N, C-alpha and C positions, 0 to 999 in steps of 0.2 A: 504494499500500499504506500509506503514512504517513497518507493522508487517512482510511482506514478505521479505523486505530488512534485517530486524533484524534476521529473521530465516535463510536466505541464509548466512549472515555473521557468525552466530553461527555455522552453519554446516561446513563452510569453516575453521573456527578456530578449530573446533573439529578434522577434518581430518588433519590439519596441525600439531596439537599437537600429534595426534596418529602416524602420519608418523615420527615425530621427536623422539617420545618415542621408536618406533620400530627400528629406525635407530641407536640409541645410544647403543642398545644391540649388534649390529653387529660389532662395532668398534667405529670410531670417528664420524660416521654419515654423512660423507662427500659424500657419494654416494655408488654405488654398489661395493661390495668387490670382489676381485678375488678369485676364488675357491682355497682352500689350498689342497695340495697333501700330507697331513699328515706331519710328521716330517722328511721325507726322504730327505737327502741332494741331491742336483743336481749332476748328474753324470759328471765325468771329460770328456771333449770332446777333441778329437784329429782329425787331418786333414790327409786325405789320401795323401801320398807322390806322387802318380800318378795323381789323378784327382782333388784333393783338397777338396772333400766332407768332411763335419764334421760329426762325428759319436761318440757315447759313446765309451770310451776306452775299456770297457769290451766286446764290440761287434767287435772291430777292430782286424785285423791280424797283429801280430808283424812281423818285418822285418826278423830276424833270418839270417842264411847263412852268418855270418860274417859282415853283414851290421851294421850301427850304431844303437844302442839300442833305440834311440828316434824315429825311423821311424815306422809308422803304415800305414796299407792299409785297404781299405774297403772290399776287397775280395781277394781270392787266385790268381786270374788272374792278378790283379794289383800288387800283391806282386811279381809274377813271372816276370812281365814286369820291375819292379824296378821304381825308381824315375824318374820324367820327365827330 
């Protein structure tokens, strides 16, 4: 009976050490790591002046037509309607 207990304890210690060793390769070993999206910076987000939805600046429609330069819209229809 004591051999079984020693064997179970040895197996548990082995898996604990293995998990700890594999975890240290990923980072600090504190748990699952978030997937990295490469080294690309996060895009600048802007808010639609009509509906308020947030979208990347490179996908937004600029105000134009003599409106303030800081206004962005999510689509042409909202640009046509103007700010709320």
